[in-house]
py3Dmol code that shows the C-alpha trace and the ligand (Angstrom):
import py3Dmol

protein = """\
ATOM      1  CA  MET A   1     -56.011  50.816  18.267  1.00  0.00           C
ATOM      2  CA  LYS A   2     -56.327  52.460  14.854  1.00  0.00           C
ATOM      3  CA  ILE A   3     -53.438  55.166  14.005  1.00  0.00           C
ATOM      4  CA  VAL A   4     -53.756  56.760  10.541  1.00  0.00           C
ATOM      5  CA  VAL A   5     -50.518  58.567   9.266  1.00  0.00           C
ATOM      6  CA  CYS A   6     -50.754  61.040   6.335  1.00  0.00           C
ATOM      7  CA  VAL A   7     -47.750  61.065   4.280  1.00  0.00           C
ATOM      8  CA  LYS A   8     -46.716  63.398   1.415  1.00  0.00           C
ATOM      9  CA  GLN A   9     -44.355  62.692  -1.489  1.00  0.00           C
ATOM     10  CA  ILE A  10     -42.445  65.893  -2.333  1.00  0.00           C
ATOM     11  CA  PRO A  11     -40.095  66.613  -5.148  1.00  0.00           C
ATOM     12  CA  ASP A  12     -36.452  65.661  -4.276  1.00  0.00           C
ATOM     13  CA  THR A  13     -34.955  68.684  -5.961  1.00  0.00           C
ATOM     14  CA  THR A  14     -34.959  72.430  -5.564  1.00  0.00           C
ATOM     15  CA  ASP A  15     -35.301  72.587  -9.420  1.00  0.00           C
ATOM     16  CA  ILE A  16     -38.921  72.644  -9.505  1.00  0.00           C
ATOM     17  CA  LYS A  17     -40.882  73.051 -12.623  1.00  0.00           C
ATOM     18  CA  TRP A  18     -44.317  74.550 -12.607  1.00  0.00           C
ATOM     19  CA  THR A  19     -47.360  73.544 -14.531  1.00  0.00           C
ATOM     20  CA  GLU A  20     -49.759  76.164 -16.158  1.00  0.00           C
ATOM     21  CA  ASN A  21     -52.015  76.191 -12.754  1.00  0.00           C
ATOM     22  CA  HIS A  22     -48.888  77.059 -10.982  1.00  0.00           C
ATOM     23  CA  THR A  23     -48.803  73.900  -9.269  1.00  0.00           C
ATOM     24  CA  ILE A  24     -45.724  71.486  -9.088  1.00  0.00           C
ATOM     25  CA  ASN A  25     -45.078  69.367 -12.233  1.00  0.00           C
ATOM     26  CA  ARG A  26     -44.437  66.064 -10.409  1.00  0.00           C
ATOM     27  CA  GLU A  27     -44.104  64.109 -13.578  1.00  0.00           C
ATOM     28  CA  GLY A  28     -40.997  62.209 -13.743  1.00  0.00           C
ATOM     29  CA  VAL A  29     -39.527  64.235 -10.915  1.00  0.00           C
ATOM     30  CA  GLU A  30     -37.504  62.275  -8.480  1.00  0.00           C
ATOM     31  CA  SER A  31     -39.601  62.157  -5.158  1.00  0.00           C
ATOM     32  CA  VAL A  32     -38.891  61.649  -1.546  1.00  0.00           C
ATOM     33  CA  LEU A  33     -41.121  61.235   1.525  1.00  0.00           C
ATOM     34  CA  ASN A  34     -41.477  64.468   3.105  1.00  0.00           C
ATOM     35  CA  PRO A  35     -38.688  64.600   6.043  1.00  0.00           C
ATOM     36  CA  LEU A  36     -41.399  65.348   8.963  1.00  0.00           C
ATOM     37  CA  ASP A  37     -43.617  62.437   8.031  1.00  0.00           C
ATOM     38  CA  PHE A  38     -40.938  60.023   8.770  1.00  0.00           C
ATOM     39  CA  TYR A  39     -41.145  61.244  12.608  1.00  0.00           C
ATOM     40  CA  ALA A  40     -45.144  60.930  12.275  1.00  0.00           C
ATOM     41  CA  LEU A  41     -44.478  57.283  11.189  1.00  0.00           C
ATOM     42  CA  GLU A  42     -42.048  56.672  13.845  1.00  0.00           C
ATOM     43  CA  THR A  43     -44.398  58.285  16.535  1.00  0.00           C
ATOM     44  CA  ALA A  44     -46.908  55.616  15.280  1.00  0.00           C
ATOM     45  CA  LEU A  45     -44.551  52.756  15.302  1.00  0.00           C
ATOM     46  CA  GLN A  46     -43.344  53.589  18.794  1.00  0.00           C
ATOM     47  CA  LEU A  47     -46.916  53.383  20.017  1.00  0.00           C
ATOM     48  CA  LYS A  48     -47.272  49.973  18.133  1.00  0.00           C
ATOM     49  CA  ASP A  49     -44.162  48.858  19.998  1.00  0.00           C
ATOM     50  CA  LYS A  50     -45.677  49.747  23.292  1.00  0.00           C
ATOM     51  CA  LEU A  51     -49.276  48.738  22.883  1.00  0.00           C
ATOM     52  CA  ARG A  52     -51.132  45.536  21.794  1.00  0.00           C
ATOM     53  CA  ASP A  53     -53.349  45.558  18.750  1.00  0.00           C
ATOM     54  CA  VAL A  54     -52.187  48.747  16.968  1.00  0.00           C
ATOM     55  CA  GLU A  55     -53.110  48.936  13.300  1.00  0.00           C
ATOM     56  CA  ILE A  56     -51.522  51.560  11.318  1.00  0.00           C
ATOM     57  CA  SER A  57     -52.803  52.792   7.944  1.00  0.00           C
ATOM     58  CA  VAL A  58     -50.542  55.231   5.912  1.00  0.00           C
ATOM     59  CA  VAL A  59     -52.422  57.293   3.456  1.00  0.00           C
ATOM     60  CA  THR A  60     -51.208  59.468   0.630  1.00  0.00           C
ATOM     61  CA  MET A  61     -52.891  61.795  -2.122  1.00  0.00           C
ATOM     62  CA  GLY A  62     -50.662  61.887  -5.042  1.00  0.00           C
ATOM     63  CA  PRO A  63     -49.633  60.761  -8.378  1.00  0.00           C
ATOM     64  CA  LEU A  64     -49.343  56.636  -8.767  1.00  0.00           C
ATOM     65  CA  GLN A  65     -45.603  57.149  -8.519  1.00  0.00           C
ATOM     66  CA  ALA A  66     -46.384  58.124  -4.994  1.00  0.00           C
ATOM     67  CA  GLU A  67     -46.859  54.339  -3.993  1.00  0.00           C
ATOM     68  CA  PHE A  68     -43.312  53.796  -3.251  1.00  0.00           C
ATOM     69  CA  ILE A  69     -43.560  55.961   0.070  1.00  0.00           C
ATOM     70  CA  LEU A  70     -46.440  53.918   1.165  1.00  0.00           C
ATOM     71  CA  LYS A  71     -44.241  50.796   0.541  1.00  0.00           C
ATOM     72  CA  ARG A  72     -41.377  52.444   2.658  1.00  0.00           C
ATOM     73  CA  ALA A  73     -43.914  53.070   5.501  1.00  0.00           C
ATOM     74  CA  ILE A  74     -45.075  49.373   5.471  1.00  0.00           C
ATOM     75  CA  ALA A  75     -41.284  48.166   5.218  1.00  0.00           C
ATOM     76  CA  MET A  76     -40.841  50.380   8.409  1.00  0.00           C
ATOM     77  CA  GLY A  77     -43.618  48.370  10.115  1.00  0.00           C
ATOM     78  CA  CYS A  78     -46.933  50.067   9.286  1.00  0.00           C
ATOM     79  CA  ASP A  79     -49.904  47.695   8.127  1.00  0.00           C
ATOM     80  CA  ARG A  80     -51.703  49.199   5.283  1.00  0.00           C
ATOM     81  CA  GLY A  81     -51.221  51.498   2.550  1.00  0.00           C
ATOM     82  CA  LEU A  82     -54.132  53.663   0.816  1.00  0.00           C
ATOM     83  CA  LEU A  83     -53.265  55.692  -2.400  1.00  0.00           C
ATOM     84  CA  LEU A  84     -55.635  58.422  -3.182  1.00  0.00           C
ATOM     85  CA  SER A  85     -54.654  58.734  -6.938  1.00  0.00           C
ATOM     86  CA  ASP A  86     -56.845  60.437  -9.504  1.00  0.00           C
ATOM     87  CA  ARG A  87     -56.386  63.233 -11.936  1.00  0.00           C
ATOM     88  CA  LYS A  88     -59.275  64.891 -10.364  1.00  0.00           C
ATOM     89  CA  PHE A  89     -57.164  65.323  -7.247  1.00  0.00           C
ATOM     90  CA  ALA A  90     -54.465  67.294  -8.979  1.00  0.00           C
ATOM     91  CA  GLY A  91     -54.025  70.948  -8.025  1.00  0.00           C
ATOM     92  CA  ALA A  92     -55.606  70.524  -4.574  1.00  0.00           C
ATOM     93  CA  ASP A  93     -55.218  73.371  -2.349  1.00  0.00           C
ATOM     94  CA  THR A  94     -54.833  72.462   1.590  1.00  0.00           C
ATOM     95  CA  PHE A  95     -58.533  72.634   2.100  1.00  0.00           C
ATOM     96  CA  ALA A  96     -59.322  70.232  -0.839  1.00  0.00           C
ATOM     97  CA  THR A  97     -56.313  68.051   0.353  1.00  0.00           C
ATOM     98  CA  ALA A  98     -57.758  67.833   3.808  1.00  0.00           C
ATOM     99  CA  LYS A  99     -61.466  67.019   2.656  1.00  0.00           C
ATOM    100  CA  THR A 100     -60.190  64.255   0.424  1.00  0.00           C
ATOM    101  CA  LEU A 101     -58.016  62.882   3.155  1.00  0.00           C
ATOM    102  CA  ALA A 102     -60.945  63.263   5.774  1.00  0.00           C
ATOM    103  CA  LYS A 103     -63.235  61.352   3.308  1.00  0.00           C
ATOM    104  CA  VAL A 104     -60.787  58.444   2.743  1.00  0.00           C
ATOM    105  CA  ILE A 105     -60.223  58.140   6.602  1.00  0.00           C
ATOM    106  CA  THR A 106     -64.169  58.376   7.358  1.00  0.00           C
ATOM    107  CA  GLU A 107     -64.841  55.766   4.630  1.00  0.00           C
ATOM    108  CA  LYS A 108     -62.017  53.184   5.241  1.00  0.00           C
ATOM    109  CA  ILE A 109     -61.009  53.940   8.994  1.00  0.00           C
ATOM    110  CA  PRO A 110     -64.090  55.341  10.475  1.00  0.00           C
ATOM    111  CA  ASP A 111     -63.183  54.036  13.969  1.00  0.00           C
ATOM    112  CA  PHE A 112     -59.849  55.657  13.997  1.00  0.00           C
ATOM    113  CA  ASP A 113     -58.297  56.675  17.295  1.00  0.00           C
ATOM    114  CA  MET A 114     -55.285  59.021  16.096  1.00  0.00           C
ATOM    115  CA  VAL A 115     -54.278  60.792  12.728  1.00  0.00           C
ATOM    116  CA  LEU A 116     -50.625  61.886  12.538  1.00  0.00           C
ATOM    117  CA  CYS A 117     -49.435  64.435  10.102  1.00  0.00           C
ATOM    118  CA  GLY A 118     -45.973  66.021   9.695  1.00  0.00           C
ATOM    119  CA  GLN A 119     -46.122  69.606  11.082  1.00  0.00           C
ATOM    120  CA  PHE A 120     -45.620  70.908   7.522  1.00  0.00           C
ATOM    121  CA  ALA A 121     -44.554  69.503   4.182  1.00  0.00           C
ATOM    122  CA  ALA A 122     -41.116  70.868   2.877  1.00  0.00           C
ATOM    123  CA  ASP A 123     -42.567  71.978  -0.654  1.00  0.00           C
ATOM    124  CA  GLY A 124     -46.225  73.560   0.102  1.00  0.00           C
ATOM    125  CA  ASP A 125     -44.726  74.270   3.464  1.00  0.00           C
ATOM    126  CA  THR A 126     -48.249  75.862   4.677  1.00  0.00           C
ATOM    127  CA  ALA A 127     -48.540  73.755   7.719  1.00  0.00           C
ATOM    128  CA  GLN A 128     -52.486  73.970   6.907  1.00  0.00           C
ATOM    129  CA  THR A 129     -53.391  70.341   6.224  1.00  0.00           C
ATOM    130  CA  GLY A 130     -53.241  68.979   9.758  1.00  0.00           C
ATOM    131  CA  PRO A 131     -55.502  71.581  11.290  1.00  0.00           C
ATOM    132  CA  SER A 132     -57.857  71.422   8.138  1.00  0.00           C
ATOM    133  CA  LEU A 133     -58.092  67.868   8.657  1.00  0.00           C
ATOM    134  CA  ALA A 134     -58.938  67.831  12.211  1.00  0.00           C
ATOM    135  CA  LYS A 135     -61.697  70.549  11.460  1.00  0.00           C
ATOM    136  CA  GLN A 136     -62.891  68.208   8.650  1.00  0.00           C
ATOM    137  CA  LEU A 137     -62.935  65.015  10.912  1.00  0.00           C
ATOM    138  CA  GLY A 138     -64.555  67.166  13.746  1.00  0.00           C
ATOM    139  CA  VAL A 139     -61.808  65.960  16.234  1.00  0.00           C
ATOM    140  CA  SER A 140     -59.288  67.859  18.474  1.00  0.00           C
ATOM    141  CA  LEU A 141     -56.079  68.937  17.350  1.00  0.00           C
ATOM    142  CA  LEU A 142     -52.476  69.447  18.878  1.00  0.00           C
ATOM    143  CA  THR A 143     -49.575  70.799  16.681  1.00  0.00           C
ATOM    144  CA  TYR A 144     -45.805  70.909  17.114  1.00  0.00           C
ATOM    145  CA  VAL A 145     -45.971  67.606  18.843  1.00  0.00           C
ATOM    146  CA  LYS A 146     -42.489  66.163  19.583  1.00  0.00           C
ATOM    147  CA  ALA A 147     -43.348  62.929  21.366  1.00  0.00           C
ATOM    148  CA  VAL A 148     -46.515  60.753  22.410  1.00  0.00           C
ATOM    149  CA  ASP A 149     -46.591  58.428  25.169  1.00  0.00           C
ATOM    150  CA  PHE A 150     -49.129  56.234  26.886  1.00  0.00           C
ATOM    151  CA  GLN A 151     -48.974  55.774  30.712  1.00  0.00           C
ATOM    152  CA  ASP A 152     -51.539  54.826  33.117  1.00  0.00           C
ATOM    153  CA  SER A 153     -53.979  54.201  30.238  1.00  0.00           C
ATOM    154  CA  LYS A 154     -53.915  57.680  29.242  1.00  0.00           C
ATOM    155  CA  PHE A 155     -52.230  59.311  26.124  1.00  0.00           C
ATOM    156  CA  SER A 156     -49.870  62.077  26.729  1.00  0.00           C
ATOM    157  CA  ALA A 157     -48.076  64.498  24.155  1.00  0.00           C
ATOM    158  CA  THR A 158     -45.106  66.690  24.537  1.00  0.00           C
ATOM    159  CA  ARG A 159     -45.306  69.906  22.627  1.00  0.00           C
ATOM    160  CA  GLU A 160     -42.181  71.924  21.866  1.00  0.00           C
ATOM    161  CA  THR A 161     -42.853  75.755  20.776  1.00  0.00           C
ATOM    162  CA  GLU A 162     -40.054  78.302  20.170  1.00  0.00           C
ATOM    163  CA  THR A 163     -40.286  79.450  24.027  1.00  0.00           C
ATOM    164  CA  ASN A 164     -41.278  76.147  25.652  1.00  0.00           C
ATOM    165  CA  ILE A 165     -41.994  72.672  26.291  1.00  0.00           C
ATOM    166  CA  GLU A 166     -45.680  71.785  27.172  1.00  0.00           C
ATOM    167  CA  LYS A 167     -47.055  68.363  28.301  1.00  0.00           C
ATOM    168  CA  TYR A 168     -50.703  67.533  27.620  1.00  0.00           C
ATOM    169  CA  GLU A 169     -53.119  64.718  28.176  1.00  0.00           C
ATOM    170  CA  VAL A 170     -54.561  63.574  24.915  1.00  0.00           C
ATOM    171  CA  LEU A 171     -57.973  62.237  24.516  1.00  0.00           C
ATOM    172  CA  THR A 172     -58.733  60.432  21.289  1.00  0.00           C
ATOM    173  CA  PRO A 173     -59.941  60.722  18.347  1.00  0.00           C
ATOM    174  CA  VAL A 174     -57.211  63.405  17.755  1.00  0.00           C
ATOM    175  CA  VAL A 175     -55.255  64.649  14.858  1.00  0.00           C
ATOM    176  CA  LEU A 176     -51.551  65.399  16.011  1.00  0.00           C
ATOM    177  CA  CYS A 177     -48.987  67.359  13.980  1.00  0.00           C
ATOM    178  CA  ILE A 178     -45.609  65.849  14.337  1.00  0.00           C
ATOM    179  CA  THR A 179     -42.321  67.897  14.605  1.00  0.00           C
ATOM    180  CA  GLN A 180     -38.691  66.502  14.615  1.00  0.00           C
ATOM    181  CA  GLY A 181     -38.122  64.524  17.481  1.00  0.00           C
ATOM    182  CA  ASP A 182     -34.946  63.611  19.411  1.00  0.00           C
ATOM    183  CA  TYR A 183     -34.482  60.191  17.711  1.00  0.00           C
ATOM    184  CA  GLU A 184     -33.809  58.895  14.424  1.00  0.00           C
ATOM    185  CA  PRO A 185     -36.859  57.372  12.730  1.00  0.00           C
ATOM    186  CA  ARG A 186     -36.118  53.496  12.273  1.00  0.00           C
ATOM    187  CA  ARG A 187     -34.759  52.238   9.040  1.00  0.00           C
ATOM    188  CA  PRO A 188     -36.572  49.156   7.458  1.00  0.00           C
ATOM    189  CA  LEU A 189     -34.930  45.694   7.864  1.00  0.00           C
ATOM    190  CA  ILE A 190     -34.748  43.180   4.988  1.00  0.00           C
ATOM    191  CA  ASP A 191     -37.943  41.462   6.102  1.00  0.00           C
ATOM    192  CA  GLY A 192     -39.732  44.816   6.310  1.00  0.00           C
ATOM    193  CA  PHE A 193     -38.936  45.229   2.641  1.00  0.00           C
ATOM    194  CA  ILE A 194     -40.051  41.660   1.599  1.00  0.00           C
ATOM    195  CA  ARG A 195     -43.311  42.150   3.757  1.00  0.00           C
ATOM    196  CA  ALA A 196     -43.956  45.651   1.831  1.00  0.00           C
ATOM    197  CA  LYS A 197     -43.137  43.849  -1.497  1.00  0.00           C
ATOM    198  CA  ASN A 198     -46.085  41.198  -0.747  1.00  0.00           C
ATOM    199  CA  THR A 199     -48.527  44.071   0.633  1.00  0.00           C
ATOM    200  CA  ASN A 200     -51.201  45.430  -1.788  1.00  0.00           C
ATOM    201  CA  ILE A 201     -51.544  48.904  -1.646  1.00  0.00           C
ATOM    202  CA  GLU A 202     -55.221  50.021  -1.936  1.00  0.00           C
ATOM    203  CA  ARG A 203     -55.637  52.618  -4.973  1.00  0.00           C
ATOM    204  CA  LEU A 204     -58.549  54.895  -4.323  1.00  0.00           C
ATOM    205  CA  SER A 205     -60.016  57.238  -7.063  1.00  0.00           C
ATOM    206  CA  CYS A 206     -62.559  60.044  -6.460  1.00  0.00           C
ATOM    207  CA  SER A 207     -65.531  57.602  -7.073  1.00  0.00           C
ATOM    208  CA  ASP A 208     -64.032  55.015  -4.766  1.00  0.00           C
ATOM    209  CA  ILE A 209     -64.391  57.433  -2.078  1.00  0.00           C
ATOM    210  CA  LYS A 210     -67.818  58.784  -3.283  1.00  0.00           C
ATOM    211  CA  MET A 211     -66.769  62.471  -3.737  1.00  0.00           C
ATOM    212  CA  CYS A 212     -67.928  64.567  -6.535  1.00  0.00           C
ATOM    213  CA  ASP A 213     -65.497  66.258  -9.129  1.00  0.00           C
ATOM    214  CA  ASP A 214     -66.222  69.827  -7.860  1.00  0.00           C
ATOM    215  CA  GLU A 215     -65.184  68.882  -4.202  1.00  0.00           C
ATOM    216  CA  VAL A 216     -61.747  67.912  -5.124  1.00  0.00           C
ATOM    217  CA  GLY A 217     -58.546  68.992  -6.704  1.00  0.00           C
ATOM    218  CA  LEU A 218     -58.406  72.522  -8.754  1.00  0.00           C
ATOM    219  CA  LYS A 219     -62.182  72.625  -8.739  1.00  0.00           C
ATOM    220  CA  GLY A 220     -62.607  71.844  -5.005  1.00  0.00           C
ATOM    221  CA  SER A 221     -60.001  74.427  -4.153  1.00  0.00           C
ATOM    222  CA  PRO A 222     -61.153  77.734  -2.709  1.00  0.00           C
ATOM    223  CA  THR A 223     -57.642  79.054  -3.149  1.00  0.00           C
ATOM    224  CA  TYR A 224     -54.955  78.794  -5.655  1.00  0.00           C
ATOM    225  CA  VAL A 225     -51.410  79.461  -5.963  1.00  0.00           C
ATOM    226  CA  SER A 226     -51.494  82.666  -8.505  1.00  0.00           C
ATOM    227  CA  ARG A 227     -47.637  82.803  -8.991  1.00  0.00           C
ATOM    228  CA  ALA A 228     -44.930  80.481  -8.239  1.00  0.00           C
ATOM    229  CA  PHE A 229     -41.400  81.010  -9.314  1.00  0.00           C
ATOM    230  CA  THR A 230     -38.034  79.924  -8.048  1.00  0.00           C
ATOM    231  CA  PRO A 231     -36.479  83.420  -7.105  1.00  0.00           C
ATOM    232  CA  ASN A 232     -33.084  83.949  -8.694  1.00  0.00           C
ATOM    233  CA  ILE A 233     -30.306  84.775  -6.165  1.00  0.00           C
ATOM    234  CA  GLU A 234     -28.520  87.578  -7.937  1.00  0.00           C
ATOM    235  CA  HIS A 235     -25.568  87.539  -5.491  1.00  0.00           C
ATOM    236  CA  ALA A 236     -24.619  85.739  -2.348  1.00  0.00           C
ATOM    237  CA  GLY A 237     -24.250  89.003  -0.507  1.00  0.00           C
ATOM    238  CA  GLU A 238     -21.063  90.353   1.148  1.00  0.00           C
ATOM    239  CA  ILE A 239     -19.869  89.437   4.832  1.00  0.00           C
ATOM    240  CA  CYS A 240     -17.768  92.050   6.549  1.00  0.00           C
ATOM    241  CA  ILE A 241     -15.591  89.912   8.852  1.00  0.00           C
ATOM    242  CA  ASN A 242     -13.386  91.547  11.886  1.00  0.00           C
ATOM    243  CA  GLU A 243     -13.625  94.875  10.098  1.00  0.00           C
ATOM    244  CA  ASP A 244     -13.511  97.907  12.378  1.00  0.00           C
ATOM    245  CA  THR A 245     -17.293  98.615  13.262  1.00  0.00           C
ATOM    246  CA  GLU A 246     -17.212 102.262  12.294  1.00  0.00           C
ATOM    247  CA  ASP A 247     -16.135 101.093   8.761  1.00  0.00           C
ATOM    248  CA  THR A 248     -18.761  98.387   8.795  1.00  0.00           C
ATOM    249  CA  VAL A 249     -21.602 100.465   9.612  1.00  0.00           C
ATOM    250  CA  ARG A 250     -20.289 103.094   6.862  1.00  0.00           C
ATOM    251  CA  LYS A 251     -20.116 100.171   4.267  1.00  0.00           C
ATOM    252  CA  LEU A 252     -23.721  99.134   5.239  1.00  0.00           C
ATOM    253  CA  VAL A 253     -25.228 102.671   5.017  1.00  0.00           C
ATOM    254  CA  SER A 254     -23.458 103.075   1.598  1.00  0.00           C
ATOM    255  CA  LYS A 255     -24.956  99.809   0.389  1.00  0.00           C
ATOM    256  CA  ILE A 256     -28.336 100.644   1.708  1.00  0.00           C
ATOM    257  CA  LYS A 257     -28.131 104.036  -0.254  1.00  0.00           C
ATOM    258  CA  GLU A 258     -27.438 102.126  -3.580  1.00  0.00           C
ATOM    259  CA  TYR A 259     -30.781 100.086  -3.136  1.00  0.00           C
ATOM    260  CA  VAL A 260     -33.213 103.047  -1.914  1.00  0.00           C
TER     261      VAL A 260
END
"""
ligand_1 = """\
53
FAD
P -48.733 71.033 4.692
O -49.903 71.398 5.182
O -47.492 71.770 4.946
O -48.517 69.554 5.098
C -48.618 69.038 6.513
C -48.848 67.556 6.337
O -49.919 67.330 5.867
C -47.926 66.757 6.041
O -46.627 66.709 6.645
C -48.593 65.494 5.459
O -48.460 64.606 6.636
C -50.004 66.041 5.425
N -50.203 65.961 3.786
C -50.098 67.251 3.027
N -50.407 67.043 1.886
C -50.819 65.527 1.755
C -50.945 64.620 0.775
N -51.269 65.144 -0.497
N -51.341 63.520 1.137
C -50.996 62.875 2.341
N -50.843 63.713 3.153
C -50.584 65.011 3.085
N -51.977 74.860 -1.197
C -52.527 75.913 -0.640
O -53.803 75.842 -0.189
N -52.030 77.210 -0.344
C -50.819 77.479 -0.697
O -50.373 78.538 -0.304
C -50.175 76.495 -1.472
N -48.869 76.617 -1.868
C -47.903 75.722 -2.330
C -46.718 76.153 -2.833
C -45.865 75.189 -3.240
C -44.578 75.492 -3.729
C -46.577 73.719 -3.600
C -45.808 72.744 -4.297
C -47.782 73.488 -3.120
C -48.525 74.404 -2.688
N -50.181 74.272 -2.219
C -50.725 75.099 -1.688
C -50.496 72.835 -2.575
C -50.382 72.011 -1.224
O -49.062 71.421 -1.721
C -51.370 70.870 -1.356
O -52.558 71.440 -0.987
C -50.907 69.969 -0.278
O -51.238 68.804 -0.440
C -50.894 70.416 1.335
O -50.135 71.602 1.316
P -48.704 71.631 1.900
O -47.900 70.858 0.817
O -48.569 72.882 2.378
O -48.697 70.530 3.139
"""
view = py3Dmol.view(width=600, height=400)
view.addModel(protein, "pdb")
view.setStyle({"model": 0}, {"cartoon": {"style": "trace"}})
view.addModel(ligand_1, "xyz")
view.setStyle({"model": 1}, {"stick": {}})
view.zoomTo()
view.show()
């Protein structure tokens, strides 16, 4: 069985610097693995624990420094790391990101059974890449997946929305977007770190996956972020505690009048 996990490195800071294209300036910024992608990795590893012959490939598109998140995934127990890194990929919107990820998957793991993504990335936070990837790959999609299981030779997925918990039988190939589960993703053990150190990460450029310049990055993006800024919080607001309701309402009304 072949599982692909897409992981994204995100800046480990709220003090984000922007480029002139309104994309994040990732150069020299401490980065971390996107939190929900840990649950996507753990979901794949739990299936690997349960089933025989499971190979987990982890893919990321990002600057060369993103290699460390692939090493971390391999230390957790994944088998293969593919790093899509090329200046031409920079500034990609979710359409171009998904198109590039779909291309590397069809080129390098064409017989995949399952692609797992996090439900959303903590920086871009559009939650569009997973669904767009399913469209590009021409496979079915399930979002807000909290757990995946394999019983009686069938895959099942538990989906948690704001209102209810749903159970689905899942046919492969499929893209699943994973949310936070009721478990802690595993921490790598020392032999995992040693294995990761000895595992080569496959670095792939635009030409390695046979894509044209105008299909990727800013050139391949039909949308762009026209303005990005960190809102400055002028004041933290005021909390009325245990005050008489009438007084609180009077205070609120006078505050609102100040702003309108
Ligand atoms: P999401 O779609 O929220 O990510 C969901 C999952 O997709 C992730 O958990 C991960 O599993 C996978 N994934 C996402 N990116 C990658 C990657 N590079 N490599 C491997 N797996 C990945 N783009 C837009 O098109 N529209 C926008 O409005 C937009 N706003 C942005 C705002 C900010 C602050 C930033 C930093 C970027 C924004 N982008 C936007 C660019 C966007 O970050 C990239 O297109 C990105 O690769 C996917 O979008 P996302 O971060 O919203 O990820």
